[in-house]
NUTOR-222214 format. One record per residue (C-alpha): residue in three letters; x negated, y, z. Coordinates in steps of 0.2 Angstrom, whole numbers, padded with zeros to 4 digits, always signed. Layout:
N
alaXYZ;...
end
This chain:
51
unk+0000+0000-0001;unk-0006+0017-0006;unk-0007+0032+0009;unk+0003+0046+0003;unk-0007+0058+0013;unk-0027+0057+0015;unk-0035+0056+0032;unk-0041+0074+0037;unk-0061+0076+0036;unk-0069+0072+0052;unk-0074+0088+0065;unk-0089+0089+0074;unk-0087+0099+0089;unk-0103+0095+0098;unk-0113+0112+0093;unk-0098+0123+0094;unk-0095+0135+0109;unk-0081+0147+0111;unk-0085+0166+0112;unk-0081+0181+0124;unk-0063+0186+0119;unk-0050+0198+0128;unk-0033+0194+0128;unk-0022+0208+0131;unk-0024+0219+0147;unk-0022+0204+0159;unk-0040+0196+0163;unk-0032+0179+0168;unk-0031+0174+0148;unk-0049+0180+0144;unk-0059+0167+0136;unk-0076+0165+0143;unk-0092+0163+0130;unk-0102+0146+0131;unk-0088+0135+0135;unk-0091+0119+0124;unk-0075+0118+0111;unk-0073+0101+0115;unk-0070+0105+0135;unk-0060+0120+0132;unk-0048+0108+0119;unk-0047+0095+0132;unk-0043+0107+0146;unk-0030+0116+0135;unk-0021+0097+0131;unk-0021+0095+0150;unk-0012+0111+0154;unk-0001+0108+0141;unk+0004+0091+0146;unk+0008+0098+0163;unk+0021+0111+0154;
end
């Protein structure tokens, strides 16, 4: 059986990290620089699971 939609390309997050990004006027939602992207995505997934 032929797949209709191909698999997405692999994404290497081993060297990716976050940048310092302010988000509005509430400092609670600011993004800190230097956090590994894989850990940031894992943390976001865990927070969404609790929502």
